[in-house]
C-alpha positions as protocol buffer text, in pm:
chain_id: "A"
residue {
  index: 1
  type: MET
  ca { x: -2603 y: 2336 z: -3152 }
}
residue {
  index: 2
  type: GLY
  ca { x: -2268 y: 2423 z: -3252 }
}
residue {
  index: 3
  type: LEU
  ca { x: -1995 y: 2653 z: -3126 }
}
residue {
  index: 4
  type: PHE
  ca { x: -2044 y: 2901 z: -3398 }
}
residue {
  index: 5
  type: LYS
  ca { x: -2366 y: 3005 z: -3602 }
}
residue {
  index: 6
  type: LYS
  ca { x: -2342 y: 2913 z: -3971 }
}
residue {
  index: 7
  type: ASP
  ca { x: -2402 y: 3265 z: -4103 }
}
residue {
  index: 8
  type: LYS
  ca { x: -2203 y: 3547 z: -4253 }
}
residue {
  index: 9
  type: LYS
  ca { x: -2186 y: 3725 z: -3911 }
}
residue {
  index: 10
  type: ALA
  ca { x: -2034 y: 3410 z: -3740 }
}
residue {
  index: 11
  type: MET
  ca { x: -1761 y: 3457 z: -3498 }
}
residue {
  index: 12
  type: THR
  ca { x: -1426 y: 3304 z: -3625 }
}
residue {
  index: 13
  type: PHE
  ca { x: -1244 y: 3054 z: -3418 }
}
residue {
  index: 14
  type: ASP
  ca { x: -961 y: 3309 z: -3381 }
}
residue {
  index: 15
  type: ASN
  ca { x: -1209 y: 3564 z: -3261 }
}
residue {
  index: 16
  type: ALA
  ca { x: -1355 y: 3311 z: -3009 }
}
residue {
  index: 17
  type: MET
  ca { x: -1017 y: 3238 z: -2873 }
}
residue {
  index: 18
  type: GLU
  ca { x: -926 y: 3610 z: -2831 }
}
residue {
  index: 19
  type: GLU
  ca { x: -1281 y: 3663 z: -2653 }
}
residue {
  index: 20
  type: ARG
  ca { x: -1213 y: 3394 z: -2402 }
}
residue {
  index: 21
  type: ARG
  ca { x: -1058 y: 3578 z: -2103 }
}
residue {
  index: 22
  type: SER
  ca { x: -1056 y: 3514 z: -1719 }
}
residue {
  index: 23
  type: ILE
  ca { x: -1339 y: 3714 z: -1585 }
}
residue {
  index: 24
  type: TYR
  ca { x: -1378 y: 3715 z: -1208 }
}
residue {
  index: 25
  type: ASN
  ca { x: -1638 y: 3977 z: -1147 }
}
residue {
  index: 26
  type: LEU
  ca { x: -1968 y: 3827 z: -1280 }
}
residue {
  index: 27
  type: LYS
  ca { x: -2346 y: 3896 z: -1261 }
}
residue {
  index: 28
  type: ASP
  ca { x: -2610 y: 3635 z: -1180 }
}
residue {
  index: 29
  type: SER
  ca { x: -2735 y: 3661 z: -1530 }
}
residue {
  index: 30
  type: ILE
  ca { x: -2664 y: 3527 z: -1885 }
}
residue {
  index: 31
  type: SER
  ca { x: -2778 y: 3642 z: -2228 }
}
residue {
  index: 32
  type: ILE
  ca { x: -2902 y: 3298 z: -2334 }
}
residue {
  index: 33
  type: SER
  ca { x: -3178 y: 3063 z: -2203 }
}
residue {
  index: 34
  type: ASP
  ca { x: -3099 y: 2764 z: -1978 }
}
residue {
  index: 35
  type: ASP
  ca { x: -3196 y: 2541 z: -2258 }
}
residue {
  index: 36
  type: GLU
  ca { x: -2939 y: 2703 z: -2489 }
}
residue {
  index: 37
  type: LEU
  ca { x: -2665 y: 2691 z: -2224 }
}
residue {
  index: 38
  type: GLU
  ca { x: -2741 y: 2306 z: -2158 }
}
residue {
  index: 39
  type: SER
  ca { x: -2728 y: 2242 z: -2532 }
}
residue {
  index: 40
  type: MET
  ca { x: -2399 y: 2424 z: -2557 }
}
residue {
  index: 41
  type: ILE
  ca { x: -2234 y: 2226 z: -2289 }
}
residue {
  index: 42
  type: ALA
  ca { x: -2394 y: 1903 z: -2410 }
}
residue {
  index: 43
  type: HIS
  ca { x: -2249 y: 1971 z: -2763 }
}
residue {
  index: 44
  type: ALA
  ca { x: -1900 y: 2000 z: -2608 }
}
residue {
  index: 45
  type: VAL
  ca { x: -1935 y: 1677 z: -2409 }
}
residue {
  index: 46
  type: LYS
  ca { x: -2030 y: 1489 z: -2715 }
}
residue {
  index: 47
  type: HIS
  ca { x: -1785 y: 1638 z: -2969 }
}
residue {
  index: 48
  type: VAL
  ca { x: -1458 y: 1714 z: -2764 }
}
residue {
  index: 49
  type: PRO
  ca { x: -1204 y: 1419 z: -2844 }
}
residue {
  index: 50
  type: SER
  ca { x: -1061 y: 1197 z: -2585 }
}
residue {
  index: 51
  type: SER
  ca { x: -772 y: 946 z: -2596 }
}
residue {
  index: 52
  type: PHE
  ca { x: -897 y: 607 z: -2725 }
}
residue {
  index: 53
  type: ASN
  ca { x: -1227 y: 766 z: -2750 }
}
residue {
  index: 54
  type: SER
  ca { x: -1256 y: 720 z: -2365 }
}
residue {
  index: 55
  type: GLN
  ca { x: -1500 y: 985 z: -2311 }
}
residue {
  index: 56
  type: SER
  ca { x: -1399 y: 1005 z: -1950 }
}
residue {
  index: 57
  type: THR
  ca { x: -1487 y: 1362 z: -1880 }
}
residue {
  index: 58
  type: ARG
  ca { x: -1800 y: 1421 z: -1661 }
}
residue {
  index: 59
  type: ILE
  ca { x: -1975 y: 1769 z: -1633 }
}
residue {
  index: 60
  type: VAL
  ca { x: -2194 y: 1891 z: -1346 }
}
residue {
  index: 61
  type: LEU
  ca { x: -2372 y: 2211 z: -1409 }
}
residue {
  index: 62
  type: LEU
  ca { x: -2481 y: 2398 z: -1096 }
}
residue {
  index: 63
  type: LEU
  ca { x: -2758 y: 2663 z: -1107 }
}
residue {
  index: 64
  type: ASN
  ca { x: -2970 y: 2862 z: -858 }
}
residue {
  index: 65
  type: ASP
  ca { x: -2942 y: 2736 z: -501 }
}
residue {
  index: 66
  type: ASN
  ca { x: -2700 y: 2472 z: -602 }
}
residue {
  index: 67
  type: ASN
  ca { x: -2466 y: 2719 z: -727 }
}
residue {
  index: 68
  type: ASN
  ca { x: -2499 y: 2911 z: -395 }
}
residue {
  index: 69
  type: LYS
  ca { x: -2451 y: 2587 z: -196 }
}
residue {
  index: 70
  type: PHE
  ca { x: -2123 y: 2505 z: -366 }
}
residue {
  index: 71
  type: TRP
  ca { x: -1968 y: 2832 z: -297 }
}
residue {
  index: 72
  type: ASP
  ca { x: -2101 y: 2859 z: 72 }
}
residue {
  index: 73
  type: ASN
  ca { x: -1947 y: 2527 z: 126 }
}
residue {
  index: 74
  type: THR
  ca { x: -1615 y: 2615 z: -35 }
}
residue {
  index: 75
  type: LYS
  ca { x: -1601 y: 2943 z: 184 }
}
residue {
  index: 76
  type: ALA
  ca { x: -1679 y: 2740 z: 486 }
}
residue {
  index: 77
  type: ILE
  ca { x: -1401 y: 2483 z: 424 }
}
residue {
  index: 78
  type: LEU
  ca { x: -1144 y: 2769 z: 329 }
}
residue {
  index: 79
  type: LYS
  ca { x: -1224 y: 2962 z: 657 }
}
residue {
  index: 80
  type: GLU
  ca { x: -1158 y: 2652 z: 861 }
}
residue {
  index: 81
  type: VAL
  ca { x: -842 y: 2567 z: 686 }
}
residue {
  index: 82
  type: MET
  ca { x: -702 y: 2919 z: 709 }
}
residue {
  index: 83
  type: GLY
  ca { x: -771 y: 2951 z: 1078 }
}
residue {
  index: 84
  type: GLU
  ca { x: -862 y: 3249 z: 1300 }
}
residue {
  index: 85
  type: ASN
  ca { x: -506 y: 3402 z: 1275 }
}
residue {
  index: 86
  type: ARG
  ca { x: -530 y: 3483 z: 904 }
}
residue {
  index: 87
  type: ASP
  ca { x: -719 y: 3763 z: 751 }
}
residue {
  index: 88
  type: PHE
  ca { x: -1003 y: 3589 z: 573 }
}
residue {
  index: 89
  type: GLU
  ca { x: -1182 y: 3898 z: 417 }
}
residue {
  index: 90
  type: PRO
  ca { x: -1001 y: 3899 z: 85 }
}
residue {
  index: 91
  type: THR
  ca { x: -1077 y: 3520 z: 22 }
}
residue {
  index: 92
  type: GLU
  ca { x: -1433 y: 3577 z: 135 }
}
residue {
  index: 93
  type: GLN
  ca { x: -1481 y: 3858 z: -115 }
}
residue {
  index: 94
  type: LYS
  ca { x: -1327 y: 3639 z: -384 }
}
residue {
  index: 95
  type: ILE
  ca { x: -1556 y: 3346 z: -305 }
}
residue {
  index: 96
  type: ASP
  ca { x: -1859 y: 3571 z: -279 }
}
residue {
  index: 97
  type: ASN
  ca { x: -1793 y: 3706 z: -629 }
}
residue {
  index: 98
  type: PHE
  ca { x: -1803 y: 3351 z: -761 }
}
residue {
  index: 99
  type: LYS
  ca { x: -2119 y: 3283 z: -551 }
}
residue {
  index: 100
  type: HIS
  ca { x: -2294 y: 3570 z: -719 }
}
residue {
  index: 101
  type: SER
  ca { x: -2232 y: 3439 z: -1067 }
}
residue {
  index: 102
  type: TYR
  ca { x: -2510 y: 3267 z: -1258 }
}
residue {
  index: 103
  type: GLY
  ca { x: -2373 y: 2916 z: -1223 }
}
residue {
  index: 104
  type: THR
  ca { x: -2080 y: 2698 z: -1206 }
}
residue {
  index: 105
  type: ILE
  ca { x: -1950 y: 2416 z: -1419 }
}
residue {
  index: 106
  type: LEU
  ca { x: -1785 y: 2129 z: -1227 }
}
residue {
  index: 107
  type: PHE
  ca { x: -1534 y: 1929 z: -1440 }
}
residue {
  index: 108
  type: TYR
  ca { x: -1473 y: 1569 z: -1344 }
}
residue {
  index: 109
  type: GLU
  ca { x: -1278 y: 1273 z: -1469 }
}
residue {
  index: 110
  type: ASP
  ca { x: -1419 y: 927 z: -1418 }
}
residue {
  index: 111
  type: GLN
  ca { x: -1160 y: 721 z: -1273 }
}
residue {
  index: 112
  type: ASP
  ca { x: -1333 y: 394 z: -1330 }
}
residue {
  index: 113
  type: VAL
  ca { x: -1290 y: 472 z: -1709 }
}
residue {
  index: 114
  type: VAL
  ca { x: -917 y: 544 z: -1669 }
}
residue {
  index: 115
  type: SER
  ca { x: -834 y: 246 z: -1447 }
}
residue {
  index: 116
  type: GLY
  ca { x: -1033 y: 25 z: -1703 }
}
residue {
  index: 117
  type: LEU
  ca { x: -799 y: 153 z: -1985 }
}
residue {
  index: 118
  type: GLN
  ca { x: -495 y: 112 z: -1773 }
}
residue {
  index: 119
  type: GLU
  ca { x: -597 y: -260 z: -1718 }
}
residue {
  index: 120
  type: GLN
  ca { x: -668 y: -310 z: -2090 }
}
residue {
  index: 121
  type: MET
  ca { x: -345 y: -158 z: -2207 }
}
residue {
  index: 122
  type: PRO
  ca { x: -89 y: -188 z: -1925 }
}
residue {
  index: 123
  type: ASN
  ca { x: 193 y: -69 z: -2163 }
}
residue {
  index: 124
  type: TYR
  ca { x: 32 y: 281 z: -2141 }
}
residue {
  index: 125
  type: TYR
  ca { x: -52 y: 255 z: -1787 }
}
residue {
  index: 126
  type: ASP
  ca { x: 114 y: 583 z: -1671 }
}
residue {
  index: 127
  type: ASN
  ca { x: -2 y: 776 z: -1982 }
}
residue {
  index: 128
  type: PHE
  ca { x: -375 y: 718 z: -1917 }
}
residue {
  index: 129
  type: ALA
  ca { x: -376 y: 960 z: -1627 }
}
residue {
  index: 130
  type: ILE
  ca { x: -206 y: 1222 z: -1830 }
}
residue {
  index: 131
  type: TRP
  ca { x: -434 y: 1172 z: -2129 }
}
residue {
  index: 132
  type: SER
  ca { x: -732 y: 1199 z: -1905 }
}
residue {
  index: 133
  type: THR
  ca { x: -616 y: 1532 z: -1773 }
}
residue {
  index: 134
  type: GLN
  ca { x: -565 y: 1652 z: -2137 }
}
residue {
  index: 135
  type: THR
  ca { x: -913 y: 1539 z: -2231 }
}
residue {
  index: 136
  type: ASN
  ca { x: -1050 y: 1742 z: -1931 }
}
residue {
  index: 137
  type: ALA
  ca { x: -849 y: 2035 z: -2027 }
}
residue {
  index: 138
  type: MET
  ca { x: -1006 y: 2040 z: -2384 }
}
residue {
  index: 139
  type: HIS
  ca { x: -1357 y: 2032 z: -2241 }
}
residue {
  index: 140
  type: GLN
  ca { x: -1265 y: 2322 z: -2013 }
}
residue {
  index: 141
  type: PHE
  ca { x: -1129 y: 2524 z: -2320 }
}
residue {
  index: 142
  type: ALA
  ca { x: -1424 y: 2437 z: -2548 }
}
residue {
  index: 143
  type: ILE
  ca { x: -1689 y: 2527 z: -2292 }
}
residue {
  index: 144
  type: TRP
  ca { x: -1512 y: 2837 z: -2186 }
}
residue {
  index: 145
  type: THR
  ca { x: -1471 y: 2956 z: -2550 }
}
residue {
  index: 146
  type: ALA
  ca { x: -1824 y: 2872 z: -2625 }
}
residue {
  index: 147
  type: LEU
  ca { x: -1938 y: 3081 z: -2339 }
}
residue {
  index: 148
  type: ALA
  ca { x: -1726 y: 3369 z: -2461 }
}
residue {
  index: 149
  type: THR
  ca { x: -1911 y: 3366 z: -2792 }
}
residue {
  index: 150
  type: LYS
  ca { x: -2223 y: 3453 z: -2616 }
}
residue {
  index: 151
  type: GLY
  ca { x: -2069 y: 3736 z: -2424 }
}
residue {
  index: 152
  type: ILE
  ca { x: -2072 y: 3519 z: -2108 }
}
residue {
  index: 153
  type: GLY
  ca { x: -1767 y: 3556 z: -1881 }
}
residue {
  index: 154
  type: ALA
  ca { x: -1590 y: 3279 z: -1683 }
}
residue {
  index: 155
  type: SER
  ca { x: -1280 y: 3183 z: -1501 }
}
residue {
  index: 156
  type: LEU
  ca { x: -1114 y: 2853 z: -1398 }
}
residue {
  index: 157
  type: GLN
  ca { x: -1082 y: 2766 z: -1029 }
}
residue {
  index: 158
  type: HIS
  ca { x: -916 y: 2474 z: -849 }
}
residue {
  index: 159
  type: TYR
  ca { x: -1050 y: 2444 z: -485 }
}
residue {
  index: 160
  type: ASN
  ca { x: -1020 y: 2071 z: -512 }
}
residue {
  index: 161
  type: PRO
  ca { x: -939 y: 1854 z: -330 }
}
residue {
  index: 162
  type: LEU
  ca { x: -1056 y: 2061 z: -45 }
}
residue {
  index: 163
  type: VAL
  ca { x: -1406 y: 2058 z: -160 }
}
residue {
  index: 164
  type: ASP
  ca { x: -1416 y: 1705 z: -315 }
}
residue {
  index: 165
  type: GLU
  ca { x: -1577 y: 1525 z: -25 }
}
residue {
  index: 166
  type: ILE
  ca { x: -1848 y: 1774 z: 69 }
}
residue {
  index: 167
  type: THR
  ca { x: -1932 y: 1831 z: -294 }
}
residue {
  index: 168
  type: SER
  ca { x: -1963 y: 1467 z: -369 }
}
residue {
  index: 169
  type: ASN
  ca { x: -2218 y: 1425 z: -68 }
}
residue {
  index: 170
  type: GLU
  ca { x: -2405 y: 1751 z: -149 }
}
residue {
  index: 171
  type: PHE
  ca { x: -2475 y: 1665 z: -503 }
}
residue {
  index: 172
  type: ASN
  ca { x: -2465 y: 1290 z: -498 }
}
residue {
  index: 173
  type: ILE
  ca { x: -2160 y: 1271 z: -724 }
}
residue {
  index: 174
  type: PRO
  ca { x: -2029 y: 906 z: -802 }
}
residue {
  index: 175
  type: LYS
  ca { x: -1736 y: 806 z: -606 }
}
residue {
  index: 176
  type: SER
  ca { x: -1550 y: 730 z: -904 }
}
residue {
  index: 177
  type: TRP
  ca { x: -1555 y: 1089 z: -1043 }
}
residue {
  index: 178
  type: LYS
  ca { x: -1255 y: 1294 z: -953 }
}
residue {
  index: 179
  type: LEU
  ca { x: -1291 y: 1675 z: -945 }
}
residue {
  index: 180
  type: ILE
  ca { x: -1057 y: 1858 z: -1174 }
}
residue {
  index: 181
  type: ALA
  ca { x: -1173 y: 2212 z: -1177 }
}
residue {
  index: 182
  type: GLN
  ca { x: -1469 y: 2456 z: -1129 }
}
residue {
  index: 183
  type: MET
  ca { x: -1581 y: 2733 z: -1365 }
}
residue {
  index: 184
  type: PRO
  ca { x: -1816 y: 2999 z: -1242 }
}
residue {
  index: 185
  type: PHE
  ca { x: -1975 y: 3189 z: -1513 }
}
residue {
  index: 186
  type: GLY
  ca { x: -2223 y: 3490 z: -1583 }
}
residue {
  index: 187
  type: ASP
  ca { x: -2267 y: 3806 z: -1763 }
}
residue {
  index: 188
  type: ILE
  ca { x: -1960 y: 4019 z: -1729 }
}
residue {
  index: 189
  type: ARG
  ca { x: -1973 y: 4293 z: -1470 }
}
residue {
  index: 190
  type: GLU
  ca { x: -1602 y: 4395 z: -1506 }
}
residue {
  index: 191
  type: ALA
  ca { x: -1404 y: 4300 z: -1822 }
}
residue {
  index: 192
  type: ALA
  ca { x: -1061 y: 4169 z: -1796 }
}
residue {
  index: 193
  type: GLY
  ca { x: -752 y: 4400 z: -1820 }
}
residue {
  index: 194
  type: GLU
  ca { x: -520 y: 4417 z: -2103 }
}
residue {
  index: 195
  type: LYS
  ca { x: -337 y: 4081 z: -2165 }
}
residue {
  index: 196
  type: THR
  ca { x: 50 y: 4072 z: -2219 }
}
residue {
  index: 197
  type: PHE
  ca { x: 211 y: 3806 z: -2437 }
}
residue {
  index: 198
  type: ASN
  ca { x: 549 y: 3670 z: -2457 }
}
residue {
  index: 199
  type: PRO
  ca { x: 703 y: 3671 z: -2812 }
}
residue {
  index: 200
  type: VAL
  ca { x: 525 y: 3392 z: -3031 }
}
residue {
  index: 201
  type: GLU
  ca { x: 846 y: 3315 z: -3191 }
}
residue {
  index: 202
  type: ASP
  ca { x: 998 y: 3199 z: -2860 }
}
residue {
  index: 203
  type: ARG
  ca { x: 719 y: 2952 z: -2829 }
}
residue {
  index: 204
  type: PHE
  ca { x: 639 y: 2856 z: -3185 }
}
residue {
  index: 205
  type: VAL
  ca { x: 920 y: 2667 z: -3378 }
}
residue {
  index: 206
  type: ILE
  ca { x: 892 y: 2594 z: -3737 }
}
residue {
  index: 207
  type: LYS
  ca { x: 1113 y: 2345 z: -3940 }
}
residue {
  index: 208
  type: LYS
  ca { x: 1077 y: 2322 z: -4314 }
}
């Protein structure tokens, strides 16, 4: 299953990019089946490019109780780190919003793949970690945008490395997988506000 349906009503790539916004207030439902969701993510995992075709990105999809466990664990760790002298309520409300989503996508990079390439091509040693991160970012964008085409909201979170160990233990994640980001998603309870833009001409240079 591709990102866009091949019919006259298909959403263009430009439209899809515009639809992709950071949505924090989510419902515990989605407009598509789990099978369609899994197929969409698998399509991105298969077709998103990677440096030297390394295919180093790893995805974990958390649904139902596993989604709840992840955010309960995250909340417990944050509460411990913040301590008793800080107001935890705003953080708790934020985490509870993510917990009440339909699911969460965990984005990983397999460090065994990265280190293997570093050994094979030492002249590019420092670059492989950078390229690995870029590969992961492309997966994040592709999946986030694909969700948006189905009217599913999402945001990108970064509670790593605080949650790395407990998440690996809870879900039997291979030790070589490095957590990069977390993406809670679900039907949109509250839409994003108006987005502001810096002048494109300041960021896009053309030389002819």
